[in-house]
N, C-alpha and C positions, 0 to 999 in steps of 0.2 A: 503493502499499499504506499509506503515512504517512496519507496523508489520510483514508482508511478508518478506519484506527487512532483517529486524532483524532474522525473523526465518532461512531465507536462508544462512545468515551471520552466524550464529553460527551453523548450522545442514548440510548444503549441499553450502558452498562457490564457489562449480566450477559452479553452477548455476545461480551465479549472474554475468550476461553478460551485452551487450550493449543496448539489449531488456528491462531489467528490470531498467537499467540507463535512460533510453528513458523514461519509463512510470511515473520514479520518477520524471523526468524534466517539467512532466506534471503538477505537483504540487509544487515542490520546486525549490528553486534557486540551483545553483552551489554549493554556499555556506553552505545553509541547507543540502544538500547530504554529502557533505565531513563531517558536523558535526554530521550529524546523523551516517555515517559510522565509526567516530573516536567513538564515543558515545557507539556504539554495539560492535566494535571491543574491547574496554577498557572491557566491561561489560562481554564479552564472555570469555577474557582471566582471570577476576578478578574472576570470579566463577570458573573457572577452577581450577585455584591456590589454592584458598581456599577449594574447595574439594579435593584436592590432602593433605591437613592439616586436614580434617576432620572437617572442619570448618563451623558452617552454619551459614545462615544470622540473622542478629541481629534485622530484623525486617520482621514481619508478611505482608501477600500480601495486608493488609490493614492498613500497616504502623505503627502497633505497636511497639514498642519497647520490645524484649523479652530477656531470657536467653538462653542458649545451649538446655538445656535439653528442653524445650517448643518450642524450633525451630525445632529441629529434629523431636517431636512429631507431628509439622505440617507439616514439608517438607518430612518426611519417613526417614528411614534409609539410603536410598541412594537419595540425594534428584535429581529430573529431573526438568524439565521447570516449570517455573511459572504458566503457563496457561493448562500444562498439569499434574501438580503434587499437590503443592499446593492449588492452587485454587478449584482444583478439591475435594480435602480434605474441606477446608474450608468451601465450599458450600453443600456438602455432595452430589457431584457428584462422580462417578465412572472417576478415570483416567484412560486415554487411554493406 
């Protein structure tokens, strides 16, 4: 549920509606939903901003600290979402 919420916030915020918030409320308190939304919003903005600077994440999907060259190798020439990009490359699966 939280993953679907974060994916929609980043890719289709117009689909985050009252029904989705009602589903979230079945599992999370109002405070937790607000915290999750703030965290997702910050991270979407953060990654968008750093993408404009051609700056790659300093950490691999498994948490290792790497330099920009290694990060570019992992995340590709154009970074995409963690689930559809780096994790797929890191595990040898084809990215969608």
